[in-house]
NUDO-660981 format. One record per residue (C-alpha): residue in three letters; x, y, z. Coordinates in steps of 0.25 Angstrom, whole numbers, plus 5000, padded with zeros to 4 digits. Example, Ala and Ser with C-alpha at 12.3 -4.5 7.8 and 13.67 -1.06 7.14 Angstrom:
2
ALA504949825031 SER505549965029 
REM end
This chain:
617
MET522052295059 ARG523252215055 HIS522552085057 LEU521752105044 PRO522452085030 PRO522752215022 PRO521652255013 PRO521652214998 PRO522352304988 GLU521052324981 PHE520252364993 ARG519652484987 ALA519352414974 ARG518652304981 LEU517852414989 ALA517452484976 ALA517052354969 LEU516152284979 PRO515252184973 GLU513852214970 ASP513252104978 PRO513052144992 ARG513552024999 ALA514752014990 ALA514952164993 TRP514852145008 ASP515852025008 ALA516852115000 LEU516752225010 THR516852125022 ALA518152065015 LEU518752205013 ALA518452235028 THR519352115033 HIS520652185029 ALA521452285037 LEU520852415031 SER521352555033 PRO520452665038 LEU520152715024 GLN519952575019 THR518952545031 ASN518152675027 ALA518152635012 LEU517652495016 ASP516552555025 ALA516152655015 ALA515952535005 LEU515252455015 THR514252565020 ALA513952605005 ARG513652465001 PHE512952425014 PRO512352545021 THR511752445031 PRO512252305034 PRO511752205024 ALA510852085028 PHE511751985022 ALA512952015030 PRO513551895038 ALA513151955051 ALA512052045056 PRO512452195057 VAL512952255070 ARG512352385074 LEU513452465081 ALA513152605087 LEU514452675089 LEU514352785100 GLY515552875101 SER515852995108 ALA516853045097 THR516853035082 THR516552895077 GLU516052895063 HIS517452865057 LEU517352735065 ALA516152675057 PRO516952625045 GLY517852545054 LEU516752485062 ARG515952445050 VAL517152385043 ALA517652305055 ALA516252245057 LEU516152205042 ARG517552135044 ARG516852045054 GLY515652025045 ILE514752125053 PRO513952225047 LEU513952355055 ALA512852455057 LEU513352585064 TRP512652695072 GLN513352815078 PRO512752935085 ASP513053085083 TYR514453125088 GLY514553105103 GLN513153055105 TYR513452925110 GLN512852945124 ALA511553015119 ALA511452895109 LEU511352795120 GLU510652875130 GLY509552925121 PRO509552825115 ASP509752885101 PRO508552835093 ALA509452815081 LEU510352725090 ALA509152645095 GLU508652625081 PHE509952575077 ALA509852475088 PRO511352455090 GLN511952315093 VAL513252375098 VAL513552505104 LEU514952555104 LEU515252675113 ALA516452735107 LEU516852845117 ASP518052925114 ALA519152935125 HIS519053085125 HIS517553075129 LEU517852975139 ALA519053045146 ARG518153175148 GLU517453085159 ALA518753095167 ALA518353235171 SER516953205175 GLY516953065180 SER517552925183 VAL517752805174 ASP516652735181 VAL515652855178 LEU516052845164 LEU515852695163 ASP514452715170 ARG514052805159 LEU514552715148 ALA513852595155 GLY512552675154 LEU512752695139 TRP513152545138 ALA511852505144 ARG511052595135 ALA511752535123 ARG511352395128 ALA509952445130 LEU509952465114 GLY510352315113 ALA511852345110 VAL513152285114 VAL514052395120 ILE515552425116 GLN516252535124 GLN517452585118 ALA518652605127 ALA519352735128 LEU520652765119 PRO521752815128 VAL521852945121 ALA521953045133 PRO523453085135 PRO523953055149 LEU524153165159 LEU525053095169 GLY525752985161 ALA525952845163 ASN525252845176 GLU524052915170 HIS523052835179 ARG523452915191 LEU522853035185 ALA521452975185 ASP520753095179 SER521553105167 PRO520853075154 ALA521952965151 ALA521752895164 PHE520252905163 LEU520252835150 ALA521152725155 ALA520252705167 PHE519052705158 ASN519652595149 ALA520052515161 ALA518652515167 LEU517852505154 ARG518052355153 ALA517552315166 ARG516352405165 ALA516052355150 ASP516152215155 ALA515152245166 GLU514152315157 GLY514252215145 ALA514952315136 HIS516152285127 VAL517452375126 LEU518052425113 ALA519552425118 LEU520052545111 ASP521052565122 ALA521652425121 GLU521752445106 ALA522452585108 ALA523452515117 GLN523852415107 ALA523852505095 GLY524252635101 LEU523252755103 GLY523752815090 ALA523152705082 TRP521752745087 TYR521752895091 ASN522253015084 PRO522053145092 THR521953225079 TYR520653145075 TRP520153165088 HIS520253315088 LEU519853325074 ALA518653235073 LYS518453175087 GLN518853035081 GLU519452965093 ILE519752835085 ALA520652885074 PRO520152865059 ALA521352765057 ALA520852685069 ALA519452675064 PRO519552535057 ALA520252485070 TYR519152535079 GLY518152465070 GLU518952335071 LEU518852345086 VAL517352365086 GLY517252265075 ARG517852155084 LEU516852185095 LEU515652185085 GLY516152045080 ALA516251995095 ILE514852045098 ARG514351985085 GLY515051855088 ARG515951865076 SER517251855083 ALA518151735078 LYS518151605086 CYS519351535081 LEU520851565079 VAL521451475068 LEU522951465069 ASP523951435058 LEU525251365064 ASP526551385057 ASN527051535058 THR525751565065 LEU525751495079 TRP527251465078 GLY528451505069 GLY528851415058 VAL528251295051 ILE528051175061 GLY528051075049 ASP529451125045 ASP530051175057 GLY529551075067 MET529251095082 GLU530651145085 GLY530651245073 ILE529451325075 VAL529551465081 LEU528751465094 GLY529051505109 GLN530251565116 GLY531551585109 SER531051685098 ALA530151805097 ALA529251735086 GLY529151605095 GLU528651685107 ALA527651765097 TYR527051635092 VAL526851595107 ALA526151725109 LEU525251705097 GLN524851565103 ARG524651625117 HIS523651725110 ALA522951615103 ARG522851535115 GLY522351655123 LEU521251665112 ALA520851525114 GLY520751545129 ARG519651645126 GLY518851565117 VAL519551575103 ILE519651435096 LEU521051405091 ALA521251325078 VAL522451285069 CYS522451295054 SER523851255049 LYS524451195036 ASN525251085043 ASP525250935046 GLU524350925058 ALA525250845066 VAL526450935064 ALA525551065067 ARG525051005080 GLU526450975085 PRO526751105091 PHE525451115098 ALA525750985105 SER527250995107 HIS527951135106 PRO528251185119 ASP527951335116 MET526651315109 VAL525551385117 LEU524451325109 ARG524151175110 GLU523251085103 ALA522151095114 ASP522051245110 ILE521751215096 ALA520251185093 CYS520551145078 PHE521851105073 VAL521951095057 ALA523351075051 ASN523451025037 TRP523851065023 GLY522451115018 PRO522051255015 LYS521851335027 PRO520451385023 ASP519951245023 ASN520651215036 LEU519951345042 ARG518651295037 ARG518951155044 ILE519251225057 ALA517951305057 ARG517151185054 GLU517851105065 LEU517651215075 ASN516251235070 ILE516451385069 GLY516351485057 LEU517551515048 ASP517251665053 ALA517651615067 LEU519051585063 VAL520351675063 PHE521451615056 LEU522951655060 ASP523951615049 ASP525351675046 ASN525251645031 PRO524651755023 MET524251665012 GLU523451575021 ARG522851705027 ASP522451755013 LEU521851615009 VAL520951605021 ARG520551745020 ARG520151725005 GLU519451585008 LEU518851605021 PRO518651755023 MET517751735035 VAL519051685043 ALA519851795050 VAL521251795046 PRO522151895053 GLU523251955046 THR524551905052 SER525951845049 ASP526951745055 ASP527151845066 PRO526351795078 GLU526351925085 GLN525551975072 SER524651865074 ILE524251905088 ALA524052045084 ALA523152005072 LEU522351915081 VAL522152025091 GLY522052135081 GLY520952055074 GLY520052045086 TYR519551915079 PHE519151855093 GLU518551975099 SER517551935110 LEU516752005120 SER516751905131 ILE517451775136 THR516651645141 GLU517151515147 GLU516751445134 ASP517651535127 ARG518851495136 GLU518551355134 ARG518351355119 THR519551275115 ALA519251165125 LEU517851165119 TYR518351135105 GLY519251035111 ALA518150965117 ASN517350965104 ARG518550895098 ALA518350785108 ARG516850785105 GLU517150765090 ALA518050645094 LEU516950585101 ARG515950605089 GLU516950535080 GLN517150415090 THR515650395091 THR514850325081 ASP513450385083 LEU512950525087 ALA512150485099 GLY513350415105 TYR514250545102 LEU513150635109 ARG512950545121 GLY514450535123 LEU514550685124 GLU513750685137 MET513250815134 ARG512550915144 LEU511851045140 ILE511851145151 TRP510951255150 ARG510651385157 GLY509851515155 PHE510551635151 ASP511351695163 ALA512451795166 VAL513451685167 GLY513351635153 MET513151775147 ALA514451795140 ARG514351655133 ILE512851675130 VAL513151815123 GLN514351755116 LEU513651635110 ILE512451715105 ASN513451815098 LYS514451715093 SER513551595088 ASN513251605073 GLN513151465068 PHE512151395077 ASN511351515080 LEU509851515076 THR509651665076 THR511051725078 ARG510451835087 ARG511551905096 TYR511351945110 THR512052035119 GLU512152015134 GLU510952115136 ASP510152025126 VAL510451895134 ARG510051965147 ALA508752005141 VAL508551855138 MET508851825152 ALA507851925157 ASP506651895148 PRO505751795154 ALA505251745141 ALA506551715136 PHE507651615139 GLY509151605135 VAL509851465137 GLN511351445137 LEU511851295135 ARG513151235138 LEU513551095133 LEU514450995141 ASP514850855137 ARG515950755140 PHE517050835133 GLY516750965141 ASP515951095141 ASN515551155128 GLY515151285134 VAL513851365131 ILE513451315118 ALA512051365115 ILE511151485118 VAL509651485116 ILE508751605118 GLY507151595118 ARG506051685120 VAL504551645122 ASP503451735118 ALA502051755122 GLU501551655112 GLY502451545117 ASP503551545106 CYS504951535111 ASP505851605101 ILE507251545100 ASP507951675099 THR509351615100 TRP509851475098 LEU511351455096 MET512351345099 SER513851325098 CYS514151245085 ARG515151155093 VAL513951075099 LEU513251045087 GLY512750905085 ARG512650875100 GLN511150885102 VAL511251025108 GLU510151085099 PRO509050985103 THR509450995117 THR509451145117 LEU508051135111 ASN507551045122 LEU508051155132 LEU507451265123 ALA506151205123 ALA506051185138 ARG506551335141 ALA505451385131 ALA504351305137 ALA504751355151 LEU504451495146 GLY503051455140 ALA503451435125 LYS502651345116 ARG503551335105 LEU505051375101 VAL505251465089 GLY506651455082 ARG507151545072 TYR508351535063 VAL508951665058 PRO510051625047 THR511451685047 LYS512651655038 LYS513151565050 ASN511951495056 GLY511451405044 MET511751285052 VAL510551305061 LYS509551335050 ASP508851205053 HIS509051205068 TYR507651215072 ALA507151115062 LYS508051015067 LEU507551035081 GLY506051015077 PHE505651155075 ALA504551185064 PRO504851295054 VAL503851405054 GLY504451495043 GLU505651575038 THR506051715044 PRO506351835036 ASP507851825039 GLY507851695032 GLY507751615044 SER506751515050 ARG505751505062 SER505451365068 VAL504551325080 LEU504451205090 GLU503251185097 LEU503551155112 ALA502351075115 GLY502750955108 PHE504250975110 GLN505050845114 PRO506450875119 ALA507550805111 GLU508350695117 THR509850725116 PHE511050675123 ILE511250805130 GLU510950825145 VAL510350965148 VAL510651035161 GLU510251165166 GLY511451235172 
REM end
């Protein structure tokens, strides 16, 4: 985990002197978890964590994840790394494991203890020796059929499924062309891993890619046959923190806690040298040197991230005109200004500029990853903005790529068309802001946008984006309830419920799917607004009252007499505390979780007049 900074010298002392205040103690443990801890340090931190917090605290910044780790070999030694990796992402982790080797019985029973635990995520950690035994009794397809049955049982418990790929631990019997000996354990495991991805995609499961990690780091970094024969530990104890980190990335993606924006320094980060001193002809970039080609490789990697939905920004201590010059004119620049959603170059403190970037992009500071070669700048940002991810790197661009990949900051479970078009969306937003500045009145600005809101019920075509929005949206999200694909399909199948996806278009382009609403109508005629979330980038454009018009019509069509809105507070959604009051709902009291409940009678409801045309499609 070289992407993380080394632990402080006083690591043990800080563990031993945790603050008495529970919140301060939680914050101190979280801060220590953000370092590259050794296995012994990981275990020590976990011991302090579980001693101080036997169960996840209610004040944690995120709701706990209940993870069932179902393994065929010894997995108890993996627990500390899992909890610490989750803590590193601000996620409290509750962990359940069955007795040794009882993974199948736990699901097929199902085990009453597992059912009571009600896992939100089930990780099937089946060791390669166990899987390879299937080579003698059946084909890869037979094995995958059996696993798919277990995945279905896990989903029936309401859990997201993660299936561990097989480590290539079996020694070859034929050699380099082992695939020609199809019944050898090594060939069987390779065939299993090759077929697993497609089957997981078809069944809605996610893959823990241990085989890919072993290919990168070497099998010896993960597997030690001595520990296998001694204690049936397929994952070597030294690799347990790295295993936890891989799982932690997936948990972060499931919970929508992956980063959204890569913020790039310029001098000695995107190119070698200092543009203000060396000029265009003096910076190191492109063919002619190994370093120049490596900087090109880093830019290609950044552009590849942008192509799959990561926002790119620049934060540089430079004169802005000088900093922009390579993007416009250097022949070997891969990144151009059109790739950068927010460009900040000045002589101010970088923490202040990162705050500005988050504000202009309308995302949280915890959505930023800041890449900078300067250790002093990295340390300053870590101290002032601990919620910003700061990979440990240097002026070596290859190390920067390794840090970004190794950190898994942008781990995602799917890719949508909105992801691919995100840079263009932010470019269009800049054009909208330019129109706002040119228009003297709000009504003229809104009319000039020529907006159309296209709505559809939930469907298979939009499934990936629906699930992504529900699990990633934190700020404009009234209840912050999370849904799996199975949950969304249940809404689609419920005759008393409706789910709506809304796409906003205007004269500058397609904003993509920007809002999700889920409602359920009960026998008394109350329509509970289970979920109402919206992308913050369309705030202030009358989307909220237009959505209410649509929501009221959909609820009335199902026989509803009134809408019931709930606000469940989190650390991030304070902006929507008065959402229902602004739309004319009447408050009817507070809820035990500190939230509120509001109602709107449909009998007297008059749809709001807005500048948005509503179209079903």
